LOMAR-437735 format. One record per residue: x, y, z of N, C-alpha, C, CB in turn. Coordinates in pm, whole numbers, padded with zeros to 5 digits, always signed. Glycine has a CB too. Layout:
N
XYZXYZXYZXYZ;...
***
This chain:
159
+03902+08576+19800+03745+08536+19717+03745+08437+19766+03716+08521+19553;+03572+08396+19764+03546+08285+19818+03497+08202+19688+03447+08301+19937;+03499+08038+19647+03439+07988+19586+03316+07943+19635+03502+07923+19544;+03224+07982+19495+03082+07913+19525+03029+07776+19562+03021+07927+19430;+03011+07734+19716+03003+07609+19715+02892+07509+19613+02986+07595+19846;+02958+07381+19566+02899+07356+19475+02842+07233+19535+02970+07358+19356;+02716+07270+19458+02549+07180+19520+02565+07027+19514+02389+07211+19402;+02536+06947+19589+02541+06814+19641+02409+06719+19526+02498+06825+19838;+02301+06791+19499+02203+06763+19452+02221+06703+19270+02125+06887+19486;+02380+06791+19190+02384+06744+19071+02470+06611+19058+02429+06848+18991;+02535+06591+19204+02620+06435+19182+02524+06382+19251+02789+06398+19245;+02399+06366+19329+02332+06260+19342+02282+06234+19229+02250+06263+19433;+02213+06311+19160+02125+06314+19045+02185+06233+18957+02098+06445+18987;+02327+06258+18933+02439+06152+18873+02400+06024+18874+02568+06147+18945;+02465+05987+19010+02505+05861+19095+02337+05790+19017+02525+05895+19325;+02207+05881+19083+02106+05773+19067+02084+05746+18939+01982+05799+19125;+02087+05818+18835+02079+05793+18687+02198+05664+18668+02118+05952+18590;+02307+05662+18734+02380+05557+18706+02381+05407+18773+02488+05607+18717;+02320+05482+18858+02259+05349+18931+02175+05266+18896+02208+05366+19029;+02053+05356+18822+01872+05299+18782+01943+05225+18616+01692+05499+18748;+02044+05292+18544+02044+05232+18409+02122+05079+18448+02137+05341+18283;+02260+05077+18530+02295+04946+18540+02163+04809+18606+02428+04967+18638;+02106+04900+18671+02001+04827+18766+01926+04782+18634+01901+04933+18894;+01896+04829+18505+01788+04798+18422+01883+04685+18341+01715+04938+18331;+02006+04691+18289+02090+04634+18218+02117+04507+18292+02200+04718+18192;+02137+04483+18406+02091+04392+18479+02017+04312+18511+02087+04406+18521;+01884+04391+18484+01775+04346+18527+01718+04269+18351+01680+04490+18613;+01723+04316+18244+01681+04293+18123+01802+04205+18066+01647+04427+18048;+01957+04210+18139+02052+04094+18067+02037+03952+18119+02208+04127+18087;+01941+03913+18235+01936+03825+18369+01811+03785+18232+01899+03899+18583;+01738+03820+18226+01575+03839+18202+01615+03759+18066+01488+04028+18189;+01650+03799+17960+01692+03738+17818+01799+03632+17820+01748+03850+17724;+01870+03592+17949+02003+03519+17920+01919+03358+18017+02193+03626+18011;+01804+03389+18096+01761+03237+18149+01714+03149+18089+01683+03228+18232;+01741+03022+18113+01658+02945+18011+01596+02815+18126+01775+02878+17856;+01498+02798+18136+01420+02676+18177+01428+02572+18143+01321+02676+18166;+01455+02463+18183+01461+02302+18159+01373+02230+18171+01532+02237+18225;+01314+02220+18075+01162+02140+18049+01176+01991+18022+01079+02202+17910;+01119+01905+18026+01125+01726+17949+01035+01792+17854+01049+01545+18049;+00995+01679+17767+00948+01714+17613+00774+01674+17678+01038+01581+17444;+00758+01571+17824+00600+01641+17822+00563+01761+17862+00512+01577+17895;+00649+01832+17974+00598+01969+18012+00625+02033+17904+00654+02038+18132;+00684+02018+17774+00719+02142+17665+00568+02161+17598+00858+02093+17527;+00489+01985+17583+00366+02005+17539+00298+02087+17574+00307+01930+17547;+00276+02033+17742+00198+02094+17807+00180+02219+17844+00198+02052+17875;+00340+02321+17797+00291+02424+17819+00214+02532+17736+00368+02457+17861;+00168+02493+17645+00087+02614+17573+00143+02650+17534+00023+02705+17611;+00087+02836+17480+00186+02946+17444+00253+02963+17521+00153+03059+17416;+00275+02927+17664+00398+02993+17704+00560+02913+17631+00389+02983+17886;+00530+02831+17610+00643+02741+17551+00705+02788+17414+00585+02596+17528;+00611+02922+17370+00669+02998+17218+00737+03128+17250+00536+03043+17101;+00762+03168+17370+00810+03282+17427+00959+03269+17505+00700+03325+17521;+00935+03180+17553+01078+03136+17661+01220+03070+17576+01019+02987+17787;+01311+03081+17653+01408+03014+17644+01417+02867+17683+01480+03078+17698;+01419+02777+17635+01433+02676+17699+01532+02571+17677+01334+02636+17697;+01530+02448+17778+01646+02355+17747+01575+02229+17803+01802+02394+17824;+01596+02117+17694+01545+02012+17704+01622+01933+17643+01431+02008+17673;+01661+01784+17717+01672+01672+17750+01592+01526+17666+01638+01697+17875;+01740+01477+17603+01664+01344+17571+01746+01265+17486+01526+01364+17501;+01748+01146+17455+01815+01093+17371+01766+01015+17225+01872+01024+17447;+01898+01109+17160+01876+01081+17027+01852+00973+16906+01940+01120+17006;+01683+01007+16879+01610+00848+16795+01707+00803+16707+01458+00866+16687;+01726+00702+16703+01803+00590+16598+01778+00639+16465+01742+00424+16604;+01872+00676+16343+01836+00682+16251+01796+00844+16199+01752+00587+16259;+01760+00917+16337+01658+01081+16284+01737+01159+16277+01540+01160+16378;+01873+01122+16266+02015+01255+16225+02038+01245+16116+02171+01251+16287;+01994+01375+16025+02081+01442+15938+02128+01558+15937+02047+01439+15848;+02279+01598+15867+02350+01653+15942+02397+01740+15797+02449+01557+16042;+02384+01898+15795+02433+01978+15680+02501+02121+15729+02306+02005+15580;+02653+02071+15684+02737+02151+15741+02754+02189+15907+02712+02251+15673;+02739+02262+15983+02726+02287+16083+02593+02292+16145+02785+02371+16088;+02524+02252+16058+02382+02221+16145+02289+02115+16123+02294+02326+16136;+02209+02058+16186+02149+01902+16183+02012+01905+16239+02239+01791+16278;+01922+01829+16214+01821+01810+16232+01790+01642+16281+01768+01865+16122;+01759+01601+16399+01735+01488+16470+01571+01539+16586+01906+01447+16562;+01539+01400+16630+01485+01388+16694+01481+01339+16865+01450+01356+16623;+01454+01389+16979+01513+01355+17055+01421+01276+17141+01579+01448+17098;+01414+01114+17196+01305+01069+17246+01311+01079+17444+01293+00911+17172;+01192+01049+17499+01218+01110+17604+01061+01000+17677+01225+01311+17586;+01041+00900+17703+00942+00843+17765+00835+00792+17674+00895+00929+17855;+00831+00750+17560+00828+00730+17435+00785+00861+17384+00749+00617+17399;+00749+00984+17403+00750+01100+17348+00849+01160+17245+00746+01164+17439;+00806+01203+17128+00893+01245+17012+00923+01400+17014+00820+01205+16874;+01060+01472+17022+01019+01614+16972+01161+01642+16854+01009+01749+17131;+01063+01695+16750+01196+01751+16634+01254+01862+16714+01139+01823+16459;+01386+01849+16671+01470+01902+16689+01598+02045+16535+01510+01767+16752;+01549+02131+16533+01663+02183+16446+01756+02213+16488+01650+02271+16382;+01876+02235+16506+01979+02286+16548+02080+02387+16428+02043+02164+16606;+02094+02518+16466+02155+02611+16350+02234+02678+16442+02051+02714+16253;+02364+02601+16444+02458+02690+16556+02616+02679+16459+02468+02590+16760;+02685+02779+16523+02808+02803+16479+02899+02723+16472+02851+02878+16529;+02852+02629+16575+02970+02513+16537+02908+02371+16504+03079+02487+16671;+02992+02307+16436+02897+02159+16425+02884+02068+16604+03010+02023+16283;+02795+01976+16567+02733+01911+16651+02865+01857+16712+02624+01817+16596;+02885+01840+16837+02970+01783+16900+03002+01607+16848+02919+01809+17042;+03161+01536+16875+03128+01426+16825+03094+01357+16893+03191+01378+16768;+03072+01335+17008+02931+01206+17100+02833+01246+17020+02865+01229+17302;+02748+01348+16938+02645+01338+16888+02576+01237+16806+02649+01415+16847;+02538+01071+16858+02540+01019+16766+02387+00946+16779+02667+00946+16753;+02380+00862+16733+02216+00753+16735+02193+00704+16894+02235+00566+16618;+02125+00699+16971+02100+00682+17107+02180+00750+17200+02105+00557+17137;+02237+00896+17209+02340+00955+17232+02234+01040+17340+02431+01022+17100;+02302+01066+17446+02218+01180+17530+02259+01284+17515+02209+01176+17664;+02104+01390+17470+02155+01475+17420+02052+01641+17545+02129+01440+17222;+02121+01766+17492+02067+01831+17580+02082+01974+17437+02155+01826+17758;+01908+02026+17438+01901+02135+17304+01879+02249+17379+01772+02115+17178;+01945+02387+17353+01893+02485+17340+01862+02581+17320+01885+02493+17355;+01762+02658+17277+01662+02731+17189+01544+02730+17267+01635+02667+17048;+01451+02766+17178+01376+02813+17116+01229+02723+17064+01459+02857+17029;+01115+02675+17122+01001+02618+17059+00963+02697+16959+00895+02596+17142;+00924+02621+16819+00880+02741+16728+00687+02669+16675+01035+02758+16553;+00650+02758+16614+00458+02736+16588+00490+02651+16491+00331+02883+16527;+00622+02600+16468+00573+02518+16344+00621+02290+16439+00731+02602+16134;+00604+02331+16547+00645+02234+16619+00768+02169+16663+00599+02173+16583;+00902+02250+16621+00985+02256+16563+01059+02273+16721+00981+02352+16439;+01183+02253+16771+01221+02305+16899+01403+02325+16836+01179+02175+17058;+01395+02451+16785+01512+02543+16731+01605+02581+16803+01476+02655+16685;+01701+02496+16811+01818+02509+16901+01920+02563+16829+01862+02384+16962;+02033+02662+16964+02150+02729+16868+02244+02695+16959+02149+02900+16824;+02187+02594+17100+02348+02541+17179+02315+02355+17140+02361+02590+17429;+02414+02266+17174+02311+02152+17192+02492+02093+17166+02131+02115+17061;+02451+01994+17358+02531+01908+17410+02485+01768+17398+02554+01942+17534;+02606+01684+17380+02558+01532+17382+02679+01428+17450+02526+01481+17211;+02700+01358+17502+02734+01236+17582+02697+01131+17502+02668+01224+17718;+02843+01042+17503+02803+00882+17477+02786+00815+17584+02900+00799+17406;+02635+00754+17592+02551+00666+17682+02689+00562+17743+02406+00570+17577;+02743+00483+17622+02776+00382+17646+02961+00418+17738+02755+00297+17494;+03010+00505+17667+03121+00535+17776+03084+00598+17873+03229+00604+17737;+02953+00627+17961+02942+00680+18090+02849+00506+18164+02832+00870+18084;+02803+00442+18093+02738+00312+18185+02811+00216+18258+02667+00223+18106;+02782+00204+18351+02871+00165+18462+02917-00052+18353+02732+00175+18685;+03013-00047+18434+03067-00217+18354+02940-00339+18430+03300-00284+18432;+02923-00367+18337+02837-00562+18405+02956-00607+18498+02811-00742+18236;+02866-00648+18564+02921-00751+18721+03021-00846+18676+02783-00865+18804;+03155-00840+18671+03168-00948+18670+03301-00926+18550+03028-01030+18649;+03271-00796+18462+03351-00787+18328+03492-00739+18377+03281-00675+18210;+03560-00718+18316+03703-00630+18339+03702-00508+18211+03867-00752+18319;+03770-00439+18292+03764-00297+18241+03834-00291+18112+03828-00196+18341;+03812-00236+18006+03813-00217+17885+04000-00121+17923+03642-00126+17816;+04079-00175+17819+04215-00041+17792+04294-00205+17712+04339+00072+18011;+04412-00139+17718+04554-00206+17686+04548-00319+17810+04708-00082+17698;+04585-00436+17736+04617-00570+17789+04741-00547+17798+04583-00695+17715;+04776-00551+17952+04951-00624+17915+04976-00753+17866+05043-00641+18042;+05117-00683+17812+05197-00851+17719+05272-00901+17808+05315-00837+17568;+05227-01080+17812+05324-01132+17941+05462-01127+17833+05276-01329+18028;+05501-01072+17719+05636-01106+17673+05682-00920+17696+05642-01196+17480;+05629-00862+17793+05711-00731+17853+05805-00704+17912+05671-00675+17914;+05922-00671+17935+06000-00733+18039+05941-00623+18173+06192-00731+17998;+05996-00666+18258+05950-00593+18402+06066-00452+18376+05991-00718+18585;+06020-00340+18409+06074-00213+18360+06216-00211+18487+05933-00061+18367;+06341-00205+18468+06431-00184+18601+06391-00059+18594+06601-00211+18609;+06421-00028+18745+06438+00112+18826+06596+00170+18775+06432+00081+19022;+06659+00271+18758+06771+00324+18665+06823+00428+18791+06711+00408+18493;+06917+00447+18791+06958+00586+18818+07051+00696+18778+06981+00582+18904;+06921+00822+18754+07017+00911+18634+07073+01005+18738+06922+01008+18485;+07226+01022+18697+07264+01141+18743+07290+01255+18652+07367+01119+18812;+07298+01360+18728+07256+01489+18612+07422+01570+18649+07060+01621+18671;+07456+01587+18571+07571+01701+18570+07591+01813+18648+07574+01757+18465;+07653+01869+18764+07702+01933+18788+07709+02074+18767+07756+01887+18775;
***
């Protein structure tokens, strides 16, 4: 007895449906997670586009503007004389390096209320990364004059 030949059409249709689904998911996933880096000036010039895009905005934290409440914080970013009010609401508290005059990067959306609503926050302490002044000695523990020089000793291990 002969078995009927299976039609390759069903397999081709199934493969096409799977590829279309994977392609759609990849396209929408990339579109939804990409974020544009903009300066505060560029953000102000974007107009209506600023309200619909996921953005990254960097600047220095304005001194005295940080107000913390639990894991949330509100503050102002400064860049070339421009100020941007930021409201951070994340699952983690702001990093330890998030202080006045620190460089910060806020990731989120710009709201119609004129506030940047951040869901991620990165900061670094500017003084920690600043180059040393010419002729300055590096900071750190100073060698003690009273400390004896370490002598090399041989250690034998039992066999």
